[in-house]
Backbone as CSV, one residue per row, in Angstrom:
resi,resn,N_x,N_y,N_z,CA_x,CA_y,CA_z,C_x,C_y,C_z
1,MET,-23.324,-40.252,16.813,-22.044,-39.943,18.060,-23.097,-38.613,18.839
2,THR,-22.702,-38.980,20.079,-23.753,-37.962,20.895,-22.371,-37.235,21.914
3,VAL,-21.226,-36.534,21.257,-20.387,-36.020,21.499,-21.152,-34.588,21.692
4,GLN,-21.957,-33.995,20.781,-22.249,-32.566,20.654,-23.209,-32.274,21.907
5,ALA,-23.676,-33.165,22.739,-24.419,-33.035,23.721,-23.283,-32.716,24.828
6,ASP,-22.070,-33.022,25.136,-20.943,-33.076,26.207,-19.947,-31.842,25.753
7,ALA,-20.489,-31.043,24.603,-19.456,-30.242,23.641,-19.092,-28.938,24.580
8,ALA,-20.099,-28.385,25.471,-19.972,-27.585,25.722,-19.219,-27.879,27.315
9,SER,-18.465,-29.084,27.621,-18.441,-28.912,28.715,-16.634,-28.833,28.270
10,PRO,-16.046,-27.855,29.538,-14.675,-27.663,29.058,-13.842,-28.820,28.961
11,LYS,-14.478,-30.001,29.642,-13.090,-31.056,29.315,-13.235,-31.891,28.082
12,ALA,-14.449,-31.692,27.266,-14.892,-32.250,26.257,-13.713,-32.332,24.929
13,SER,-13.138,-31.289,25.155,-11.636,-31.352,24.113,-10.818,-32.456,24.604
14,VAL,-10.735,-32.387,25.638,-9.188,-32.976,26.400,-10.110,-34.467,26.323
15,PHE,-11.010,-34.758,26.662,-11.506,-36.314,25.968,-11.242,-36.630,24.637
16,LEU,-11.435,-35.550,23.675,-11.518,-35.990,22.522,-10.246,-36.230,21.869
17,ASP,-8.875,-35.128,22.399,-7.796,-35.346,22.064,-7.342,-36.764,22.719
18,ARG,-7.840,-36.846,23.698,-7.303,-38.383,24.297,-7.965,-39.623,23.692
19,PHE,-9.200,-39.805,23.148,-9.525,-40.277,22.384,-8.955,-40.221,20.503
20,VAL,-8.741,-39.225,20.404,-7.997,-39.351,19.150,-6.384,-40.105,19.356
21,LYS,-5.871,-39.825,20.271,-4.517,-40.415,20.580,-4.781,-41.756,20.452
22,LEU,-5.757,-42.181,21.656,-6.011,-43.923,21.506,-6.175,-44.424,20.112
23,ALA,-7.280,-43.702,19.551,-7.478,-44.662,18.233,-6.261,-44.549,17.447
24,HIS,-5.577,-43.733,17.563,-4.491,-43.628,16.388,-3.639,-45.002,16.903
25,ARG,-3.361,-45.192,18.676,-2.166,-45.845,18.695,-2.975,-47.391,18.530
26,VAL,-3.776,-47.661,18.681,-5.121,-48.918,18.208,-4.693,-49.173,17.109
27,CYS,-5.476,-48.317,16.142,-5.687,-48.704,14.755,-4.536,-48.460,13.971
28,ALA,-3.145,-48.518,14.506,-1.612,-48.186,13.652,-1.847,-49.712,13.308
29,ASP,-2.631,-50.953,13.634,-2.820,-52.273,13.551,-4.150,-52.168,13.333
30,ALA,-4.448,-52.367,11.383,-5.651,-52.788,11.254,-6.216,-54.159,12.137
31,ASP,-5.851,-55.041,12.178,-6.650,-56.080,12.761,-7.133,-55.662,14.318
32,ALA,-6.031,-54.846,14.755,-6.237,-54.527,16.440,-7.341,-53.584,16.272
33,CYS,-7.678,-52.912,15.277,-8.770,-52.017,15.397,-9.941,-52.406,15.142
34,GLU,-10.338,-53.700,14.400,-11.308,-54.131,14.178,-11.738,-55.480,15.128
35,ARG,-10.640,-55.775,16.061,-11.054,-56.974,16.982,-11.275,-56.165,18.431
36,GLY,-10.275,-55.071,18.461,-9.801,-54.658,20.198,-8.716,-55.097,20.538
37,VAL,-8.638,-54.543,21.388,-6.971,-55.262,22.309,-7.318,-55.104,23.692
38,SER,-6.322,-55.693,24.744,-6.236,-55.431,26.058,-5.668,-54.647,26.315
39,ALA,-5.913,-53.747,27.461,-5.280,-52.684,28.173,-5.714,-52.499,29.718
40,THR,-4.714,-51.837,30.320,-4.679,-51.572,31.783,-5.348,-49.966,31.725
41,VAL,-5.902,-49.859,32.908,-6.037,-48.153,33.099,-4.517,-48.051,33.154
42,GLU,-3.867,-48.482,34.079,-2.553,-47.903,34.370,-1.891,-47.554,32.499
43,GLU,-2.059,-48.414,31.690,-1.285,-48.360,30.369,-1.719,-46.870,29.649
44,LEU,-3.260,-47.144,29.967,-4.251,-45.782,29.223,-3.561,-44.297,29.646
45,SER,-3.405,-44.674,30.898,-3.040,-43.277,32.023,-1.592,-42.826,31.511
46,ALA,-0.773,-43.626,31.360,0.650,-43.407,30.602,0.380,-42.838,29.372
47,LEU,-0.164,-43.289,28.426,-0.345,-42.995,27.212,-0.941,-41.528,26.902
48,TRP,-2.194,-41.061,27.924,-2.685,-39.890,28.084,-1.886,-38.878,28.991
49,ASP,-0.887,-39.636,29.916,-0.064,-38.465,30.361,-1.036,-38.225,31.872
50,CYS,-1.993,-39.025,32.631,-2.886,-38.380,33.254,-2.922,-39.567,34.424
51,SER,-3.558,-39.593,35.647,-3.596,-40.403,36.620,-4.945,-41.485,36.129
52,PRO,-4.737,-42.582,37.011,-5.674,-43.557,36.428,-6.977,-42.925,36.695
53,ARG,-7.255,-42.433,37.651,-8.350,-41.765,37.812,-9.078,-40.796,36.827
54,ALA,-8.112,-40.001,35.915,-8.736,-39.347,35.112,-8.779,-40.309,33.792
55,ALA,-7.923,-41.459,33.403,-7.889,-42.316,32.494,-9.344,-42.964,32.661
56,GLN,-9.979,-43.509,33.863,-11.087,-44.166,34.220,-12.229,-42.999,33.835
57,GLU,-12.061,-41.940,34.091,-13.369,-41.130,33.930,-13.404,-40.748,32.135
58,THR,-12.317,-40.713,31.487,-12.359,-40.698,30.165,-13.068,-42.007,29.489
59,LEU,-12.447,-42.940,29.639,-12.900,-44.231,29.426,-14.527,-44.177,29.236
60,ARG,-15.138,-43.816,30.794,-16.715,-43.415,31.324,-17.129,-42.671,29.892
61,ARG,-16.840,-41.852,29.741,-17.114,-40.459,29.060,-17.030,-41.083,27.383
62,LEU,-15.454,-41.662,26.722,-15.709,-42.277,25.739,-16.811,-43.303,25.534
63,SER,-16.882,-43.981,26.197,-18.079,-45.292,26.241,-19.383,-44.411,26.408
64,ARG,-20.002,-43.413,26.904,-20.797,-42.837,26.988,-21.263,-42.220,25.698
65,TRP,-20.395,-41.903,25.008,-20.241,-41.138,23.370,-20.716,-42.042,22.485
66,GLY,-19.902,-43.373,22.937,-20.204,-44.226,21.739,-18.983,-44.366,20.782
67,LEU,-17.858,-43.620,21.478,-16.348,-43.903,20.874,-16.000,-44.865,20.697
68,VAL,-15.709,-45.555,22.068,-15.262,-46.945,22.518,-16.359,-47.881,22.907
69,ARG,-15.953,-48.982,23.181,-16.374,-50.148,23.745,-15.336,-50.437,25.134
70,TRP,-15.392,-50.278,26.369,-14.704,-50.530,27.321,-15.304,-51.923,28.075
71,ASP,-14.373,-52.912,28.291,-15.189,-53.841,29.180,-13.927,-54.008,29.950
72,PRO,-14.194,-53.491,31.007,-13.211,-53.399,32.386,-13.550,-54.928,32.934
73,ARG,-12.195,-54.889,33.269,-11.528,-56.569,34.100,-11.590,-56.178,35.766
74,PRO,-12.092,-56.501,36.689,-11.788,-55.843,38.136,-10.654,-56.402,38.602
75,GLY,-10.060,-55.628,39.461,-8.448,-55.870,40.223,-7.409,-54.845,39.574
76,ARG,-6.588,-54.728,39.952,-5.466,-54.112,39.661,-4.581,-54.964,38.822
77,GLY,-4.327,-54.172,37.640,-3.487,-54.894,36.699,-4.337,-55.952,36.053
78,HIS,-5.370,-56.319,35.911,-5.847,-57.074,35.032,-6.499,-56.236,33.639
79,ARG,-5.944,-56.995,32.493,-6.483,-56.799,31.518,-7.830,-56.714,30.752
80,SER,-7.969,-54.929,30.393,-9.516,-55.374,29.961,-9.668,-55.427,28.384
81,LYS,-11.090,-55.385,28.074,-11.154,-55.409,26.535,-11.433,-53.753,26.308
82,LEU,-10.771,-53.109,25.036,-11.056,-52.142,24.788,-10.973,-52.205,22.978
83,GLU,-12.295,-51.445,22.509,-12.389,-51.351,21.304,-12.833,-49.846,20.468
84,ILE,-12.297,-49.588,19.838,-12.555,-48.102,18.952,-14.125,-48.235,18.069
85,LYS,-14.818,-48.009,18.404,-16.009,-47.958,17.608,-16.337,-46.997,16.312
86,VAL,-15.557,-45.890,16.648,-15.857,-44.610,15.116,-14.289,-44.497,15.084
87,HIS,-14.328,-44.009,14.095,-12.527,-43.862,13.529,-12.504,-41.874,13.668
88,PRO,-11.355,-42.098,13.891,-10.924,-40.202,14.408,-11.456,-39.172,13.432
89,VAL,-11.453,-39.389,12.362,-12.210,-38.785,10.961,-13.424,-38.195,11.314
90,PHE,-14.229,-39.017,12.058,-15.565,-38.202,12.564,-15.464,-37.060,13.811
91,VAL,-14.625,-37.360,14.447,-13.977,-36.449,15.536,-13.368,-35.257,15.050
92,TYR,-12.965,-35.540,14.009,-12.145,-34.305,13.286,-13.453,-33.499,12.422
93,PHE,-14.577,-34.110,11.767,-15.251,-33.187,11.377,-16.089,-32.967,12.395
94,ASP,-16.491,-33.194,13.373,-17.478,-32.710,14.496,-16.773,-31.130,14.893
95,ARG,-15.004,-31.358,15.033,-14.395,-30.039,14.944,-14.181,-29.223,13.855
96,ALA,-14.306,-29.712,13.078,-14.480,-28.375,11.566,-15.497,-28.257,11.550
97,CYS,-16.583,-28.755,11.723,-18.264,-28.084,11.496,-18.601,-27.072,12.374
98,ALA,-18.141,-27.642,13.571,-18.246,-26.426,14.923,-17.274,-25.148,14.322
99,ALA,-16.290,-25.200,13.859,-15.132,-23.950,13.819,-15.777,-23.514,12.318
100,HIS,-16.344,-24.296,11.367,-16.747,-23.385,10.344,-18.311,-22.718,10.385
101,ALA,-18.579,-23.424,11.458,-20.300,-22.740,11.753,-19.941,-21.232,12.829
102,SER,-18.364,-21.356,13.622,-18.479,-20.343,14.294,-17.337,-19.205,13.404
103,GLY,-17.580,-19.410,12.355,-16.322,-18.725,11.614,-14.839,-18.343,11.704
104,GLN,-14.599,-19.844,12.418,-13.129,-19.900,12.674,-12.699,-20.554,11.591
105,TRP,-12.197,-20.096,10.068,-11.659,-20.507,9.224,-10.559,-21.099,8.985
106,ALA,-9.606,-20.859,9.771,-8.071,-21.781,10.033,-8.222,-22.740,10.222
107,GLU,-8.876,-22.944,11.675,-9.436,-24.179,12.325,-10.171,-25.170,11.648
108,ALA,-10.936,-24.443,10.971,-11.754,-25.252,10.261,-11.125,-26.383,9.121
109,ALA,-10.218,-25.355,8.405,-9.283,-25.737,7.458,-8.267,-26.665,7.550
110,PHE,-7.764,-26.617,9.143,-6.902,-27.567,9.524,-7.611,-29.027,9.986
111,TRP,-8.850,-29.206,10.036,-9.546,-30.079,10.161,-9.860,-30.936,9.108
112,LEU,-10.443,-30.178,8.722,-10.897,-30.796,7.387,-9.779,-31.643,6.246
113,GLY,-8.765,-30.698,6.339,-7.261,-30.869,5.800,-7.014,-31.946,6.427
114,GLU,-7.055,-32.426,7.454,-6.613,-33.327,8.705,-7.464,-34.923,7.848
115,ILE,-8.937,-34.200,7.745,-9.538,-35.581,7.311,-9.437,-35.958,5.482
116,LEU,-9.098,-35.168,5.172,-8.620,-35.324,3.359,-7.424,-35.892,3.652
117,ARG,-6.464,-36.211,4.586,-4.556,-36.690,4.725,-5.125,-38.168,5.047
118,GLU,-6.249,-38.154,6.066,-5.920,-39.852,6.777,-7.477,-40.844,6.271
119,CYS,-8.362,-40.015,5.767,-9.524,-40.968,5.239,-10.466,-39.977,4.448
120,PRO,-10.500,-39.681,3.317,-11.025,-39.188,2.511,-12.576,-39.368,2.452
121,CYS,-13.357,-40.007,3.399,-14.583,-40.690,3.195,-15.458,-39.782,3.716
122,ILE,-15.764,-38.536,3.784,-16.781,-37.757,4.019,-16.740,-36.942,2.910
123,PRO,-18.005,-37.010,2.284,-18.979,-36.461,0.971,-18.135,-34.381,1.078
124,GLU,-18.622,-34.347,2.186,-18.758,-32.801,2.191,-17.638,-32.111,2.847
125,VAL,-16.632,-32.861,2.718,-15.282,-32.237,3.204,-15.007,-31.196,2.407
126,PRO,-14.775,-31.757,0.859,-14.242,-30.828,-0.247,-14.575,-29.848,-0.206
127,ALA,-15.876,-29.604,-0.188,-16.648,-28.294,-0.534,-16.396,-27.652,0.879
128,MET,-16.387,-27.946,2.088,-16.391,-26.916,2.945,-15.026,-26.588,3.344
129,LEU,-13.979,-27.582,3.091,-12.574,-26.830,2.901,-12.419,-25.581,1.638
130,ALA,-12.974,-25.922,0.551,-12.859,-25.198,-0.453,-13.531,-23.582,0.283
131,ASP,-14.537,-23.590,0.717,-15.213,-22.399,1.775,-14.365,-22.324,2.424
132,ALA,-13.739,-22.789,2.989,-13.077,-22.144,4.638,-11.594,-21.599,3.873
133,ARG,-10.834,-21.963,2.623,-9.746,-21.340,2.280,-9.846,-20.351,0.978
134,ARG,-11.308,-19.916,0.877,-12.035,-19.318,0.221,-11.783,-18.037,1.263
135,ARG,-12.572,-18.131,2.113,-12.663,-17.394,3.148,-11.329,-16.795,3.975
136,LEU,-10.524,-17.639,3.768,-8.914,-17.113,4.482,-8.311,-16.827,3.021
137,GLY,-8.448,-16.315,2.071,-7.983,-15.677,0.780,-7.346,-16.407,0.527
138,LEU,-7.406,-17.704,0.288,-6.335,-18.866,-0.077,-7.081,-19.311,-1.228
139,ARG,-6.392,-19.973,-2.502,-6.909,-21.037,-3.480,-7.716,-22.197,-2.710
140,PRO,-8.978,-22.040,-3.561,-10.049,-22.975,-2.923,-9.571,-24.656,-3.405
141,ALA,-8.505,-24.728,-3.946,-7.910,-26.142,-4.660,-7.517,-26.765,-3.251
142,ALA,-7.801,-27.731,-2.798,-6.797,-28.597,-1.857,-6.772,-29.935,-2.169
143,TRP,-5.614,-30.334,-1.975,-5.295,-31.889,-2.858,-5.167,-32.776,-1.339
144,ALA,-5.601,-34.041,-1.572,-5.394,-35.158,-0.718,-3.763,-34.496,0.095
145,ASP,-2.594,-34.736,-1.184,-1.741,-34.998,-0.397,-0.998,-33.295,0.660
146,GLY,-2.238,-32.336,0.356,-1.852,-31.346,0.964,-0.972,-29.841,-0.155
147,ALA,-0.221,-30.457,-1.081,0.504,-29.903,-2.018,-0.676,-29.065,-2.771
148,GLU,0.132,-27.829,-3.151,-0.777,-26.858,-3.864,-0.614,-27.145,-5.276
149,ARG,-1.901,-26.730,-5.934,-1.420,-27.211,-7.563,-1.437,-25.466,-8.101
150,ALA,-1.118,-25.490,-9.401,-1.504,-24.163,-10.188,-2.546,-24.218,-10.697
151,ALA,-3.720,-23.561,-10.837,-4.602,-23.456,-11.231,-4.800,-23.051,-12.998
152,PRO,-5.054,-23.944,-13.592,-5.074,-23.965,-15.198,-5.041,-23.041,-15.783
């Protein structure tokens, strides 16, 4: 994912938030997540609560980053093809790594917890979460369901 190249942009967080919202909406149906969906710019601007022009810019940026594939159909109201190419947990992981590297332990722990809740598929996450929790003065044992467990 090439998000890091544009991460310094003040708008990067807005685009990533929009991607996560879109991915959760599309991937609520596993089949739609695999095959893609059809959508209009107007529908996406309503989802993201932004102008159609801002929605188009978001789609261009997300496409350039490799997060989505957008196959626009010309003309107003025509439905374009939209595919999610990356699971949103990888965006969470990028955010968690940046927060962890800069010593923002609470933010890192939040994003790492989100990864464990949604898709515990990144092997580094439990160790990073344990480290962030330790630095926050919390017990390092974090469970996928978010519940605290008493140490034996």
